[in-house]
C-alpha positions in Angstrom: 0.0 0.0 0.0 1.4 3.4 -0.9 0.5 6.8 0.6 0.5 9.9 -1.4 -0.8 13.5 -1.4 -1.1 15.6 -4.5 1.0 18.8 -4.9 -0.7 22.0 -3.7 0.3 23.9 -6.8 -1.9 24.3 -9.9 -1.3 22.6 -13.1 1.1 19.7 -13.8 3.4 18.7 -11.0 7.1 19.5 -11.2 7.9 16.0 -9.9 5.7 12.9 -9.9 6.9 9.8 -8.1 4.8 6.7 -7.8 5.7 3.4 -5.9 9.4 4.1 -5.6 11.4 1.2 -4.2 15.1 1.0 -3.3 16.8 -2.2 -2.3 20.5 -2.7 -1.4 21.7 -6.0 -2.8 24.6 -8.0 -1.3 24.9 -11.3 -3.1 21.6 -13.2 -2.6 20.5 -10.9 0.2 18.4 -7.9 -0.4 17.7 -5.1 2.1 14.7 -2.9 1.4 15.4 0.8 2.2 12.5 2.5 0.5 9.2 0.6 0.1 6.5 2.0 -2.2 6.9 5.8 -1.7 4.6 8.0 -3.8 4.3 11.8 -3.9 4.0 14.8 -6.2 5.8 18.1 -5.9 4.8 21.5 -7.2 6.7 24.8 -6.8 6.5 24.5 -3.0 8.4 23.4 0.1 7.9 19.7 0.8 9.4 18.1 3.9 10.4 14.5 4.3 10.8 13.7 8.0 11.5 10.7 10.1 14.1 9.0 12.3 17.6 8.2 11.1 17.5 5.2 8.8 13.9 5.8 7.7 14.8 6.3 4.1 14.6 10.1 3.7 18.0 10.6 2.1 17.7 7.4 0.1 14.7 8.9 -1.7 16.6 12.1 -2.5 19.6 10.3 -3.9 17.4 7.9 -5.9 15.9 10.9 -7.8 19.4 11.8 -9.0 20.7 8.2 -9.6 23.4 8.8 -6.9 23.2 5.3 -5.4 26.0 2.8 -5.9 25.6 -0.1 -8.3 24.5 -2.5 -5.5 21.3 -0.4 -5.1 18.3 -1.6 -7.1 15.9 1.4 -7.8 12.5 0.7 -9.2 9.3 2.8 -9.6 6.1 2.8 -11.5 6.8 6.4 -12.3 9.5 8.9 -11.5 8.8 11.8 -13.8 10.5 15.2 -13.7 8.9 17.5 -16.2 9.5 15.9 -19.6 12.2 13.5 -18.3 11.7 10.0 -17.0 14.4 9.9 -14.2 14.2 6.2 -13.9 15.1 5.5 -17.5 17.3 8.5 -18.2 20.7 7.7 -19.7 23.9 8.6 -17.9 24.4 11.6 -20.3 20.9 12.8 -19.6 21.4 12.6 -15.8 24.7 14.5 -16.1 22.8 17.3 -17.8 20.1 17.2 -15.1 22.3 17.0 -12.0 23.2 20.5 -10.9 21.5 22.1 -13.9 17.9 21.3 -13.4 18.0 19.5 -10.0 20.5 20.5 -7.3 21.2 18.7 -4.0 22.5 20.5 -0.9 24.4 18.0 1.1 24.3 17.7 4.9 27.7 18.9 5.9 29.6 21.4 3.7 32.9 20.4 5.4 32.7 17.0 3.8 31.0 18.1 0.5 33.5 20.9 -0.5 36.8 20.1 -2.1 39.4 20.9 0.6 42.2 21.8 -1.9 40.3 24.4 -4.0 39.1 27.9 -2.9 35.4 27.9 -2.3 34.8 30.6 -5.0 36.4 28.5 -7.7 34.2 25.6 -6.7 31.1 27.8 -7.2 32.4 29.0 -10.5 33.1 25.5 -11.6 29.5 24.5 -11.0 28.4 27.2 -13.4 31.0 26.4 -16.0 30.0 22.7 -16.0 26.6 23.7 -17.5 27.3 27.0 -19.3 29.7 28.1 -22.0 31.8 31.0 -20.9 35.2 32.3 -19.9 36.6 32.0 -16.4 36.1 35.7 -15.9 32.4 35.3 -16.5 32.2 32.3 -14.2 34.0 34.3 -11.4 31.6 37.2 -11.9 28.6 34.9 -11.5 30.1 33.3 -8.4 30.7 36.6 -6.8 27.1 37.6 -7.5 25.9 34.4 -5.9 28.0 35.0 -2.8 26.2 38.3 -2.5 22.8 36.7 -3.0 23.5 34.3 -0.1 24.6 37.2 2.0 28.3 36.5 2.3 30.1 39.6 3.5 33.3 40.5 1.5 32.6 38.1 -1.3 35.9 38.9 -3.0 37.8 37.8 0.1 35.7 34.7 0.8 36.0 33.7 -2.9 39.7 33.1 -2.3 39.3 31.1 1.0 39.6 27.4 1.4 36.9 25.3 3.1 38.8 25.0 6.4 39.1 28.8 6.6 35.3 29.5 6.7 32.7 28.9 9.4 29.9 26.3 9.3 27.4 29.0 8.4 29.6 30.4 5.6 30.1 26.8 4.3 26.4 26.2 4.1 25.9 29.5 2.3 28.6 28.5 -0.1 26.9 25.2 -0.8 23.6 26.9 -1.4 25.3 29.4 -3.8 26.9 26.4 -5.6 23.6 24.6 -6.0 21.6 27.7 -7.1 24.1 29.3 -9.5 22.8 27.1 -12.3 19.2 28.3 -11.6 17.7 24.8 -11.1 14.0 24.0 -11.1 14.2 21.7 -8.1 16.4 21.7 -5.0 16.9 18.8 -2.6 18.2 20.0 0.7 19.4 17.0 2.8 19.6 18.1 6.5 21.0 21.5 5.4 20.9 23.0 8.9 21.8 20.1 11.2 25.4 21.1 11.7 24.6 24.8 12.5 23.8 26.6 15.7 20.3 28.0 16.3 21.0 31.6 15.2 22.8 30.5 11.9 20.1 27.9 11.3 17.4 30.5 11.3 19.4 32.7 8.9 19.8 29.8 6.5 16.1 28.8 6.6 15.2 32.5 5.9 17.6 32.5 3.0 16.2 29.3 1.5 12.6 30.5 2.0 13.4 33.8 0.2 15.2 32.1 -2.7 12.4 29.5 -3.2 9.7 32.2 -3.3 11.8 34.6 -5.5 12.8 32.0 -8.0 9.7 29.8 -7.9 11.6 26.6 -7.1 10.4 23.3 -5.9 12.1 22.3 -2.6 12.4 18.9 -1.0 13.6 19.5 2.6 14.9 16.4 4.2 15.0 16.6 8.0 14.7 14.7 11.3 13.4 17.8 13.0 9.6 17.7 12.8 9.3 20.8 14.8 11.4 22.8 12.4 9.5 21.8 9.3 6.2 22.6 10.9 7.0 26.3 10.6 9.1 26.2 7.4 7.5 23.9 4.9 4.1 23.7 3.1 3.6 19.9 3.3 5.1 17.0 5.2 5.7 13.3 4.3 6.4 11.3 7.4 8.6 8.2 6.8 9.0 5.1 8.9 11.1 2.1 7.9 11.2 3.1 4.2 7.4 3.9 3.9 5.4 7.1 4.0 3.0 6.5 6.9 1.4 9.9 6.8 1.3 12.9 4.5 -0.4 16.2 5.5 -0.1 20.0 5.3 2.6 21.2 7.7 0.1 23.5 9.4 -1.9 20.4 10.4 0.8 18.4 12.1 -0.8 18.8 15.5 -3.8 17.0 14.0 -1.7 14.0 12.7 -3.6 10.7 12.8 -0.8 8.1 12.6 0.5 6.9 16.0 4.1 7.2 14.7 3.7 10.9 13.8 1.9 11.4 17.1 4.8 9.7 19.0 7.4 11.9 17.3 5.5 15.0 18.3 4.9 13.8 21.8 8.6 13.2 22.3 9.4 16.9 21.6 10.3 19.1 24.6 7.8 21.9 25.1 8.9 25.0 27.0 5.3 25.8 27.9 4.5 22.3 29.2 7.1 20.9 31.6 7.3 17.1 32.0 9.5 15.2 34.3 10.2 12.7 31.5 9.6 12.7 27.8 7.7 9.7 26.5 9.5 6.9 24.6 8.1 6.1 21.2 6.4 2.7 21.2 6.7 1.2 17.8 4.2 -1.3 16.4 5.0 -4.2 14.0 1.9 -3.3 12.0 3.4 0.0 10.9 5.6 -2.0 8.5 2.7 -3.4 6.5 -0.2 -1.0 6.9 
């Protein structure tokens, strides 16, 4: 059984996924990681939430064919605009990755090349999909550093990843992913390594860019409280399945006991409890 909710935008969806399944194969043994996930995405902010290991990032990587050869990816439909992502050739996917679909990785310290200045890495992302001289690429990179509110972009352009802060690193990653003007951005835990004040700045920046550019955003997170105030819709994943899908504003009226358990385990400054409840999982959630 699959669980899906249509996109809130009018017209044809930007992304249409139906019955997505991902298995990791080791010899004769197969481990299911994503089991029958279906959803549509318009030009909106869609959150995918759940505990570690629930399959959130696996879904995002499957859309871009980023899984290793041992992964078996199947779907009834995985359509992005005019392109069938499941059957796209390697050449077609190279044209899509970064150009039409960008993915912001979880920790910029591990995603950026440590031996290249960050500005050159942003410029390289632009040159990989556009014809132009190095001077034009540098000019576009500096413009993007200003867009993501980096102070002294000329100076930061020349810095190496170890010379910038976590907040600057995440802004650099956002600049790199948006410089190609993609239609869809997949943000995989983009604020998990940041402190609270920087996290709010990054979320405000993403929100502004999504609204200004009319992007579709898939926001992967384990923080159900954060996405409640940031996203338009939420898919709740458990053990590779979507167990509930609902508008973010309606999370407090969630019906599935797993979603209710996640919400109940959140600390509340207005309601003090001596001990937070422990989520009690049920075997039936795997097969409902």
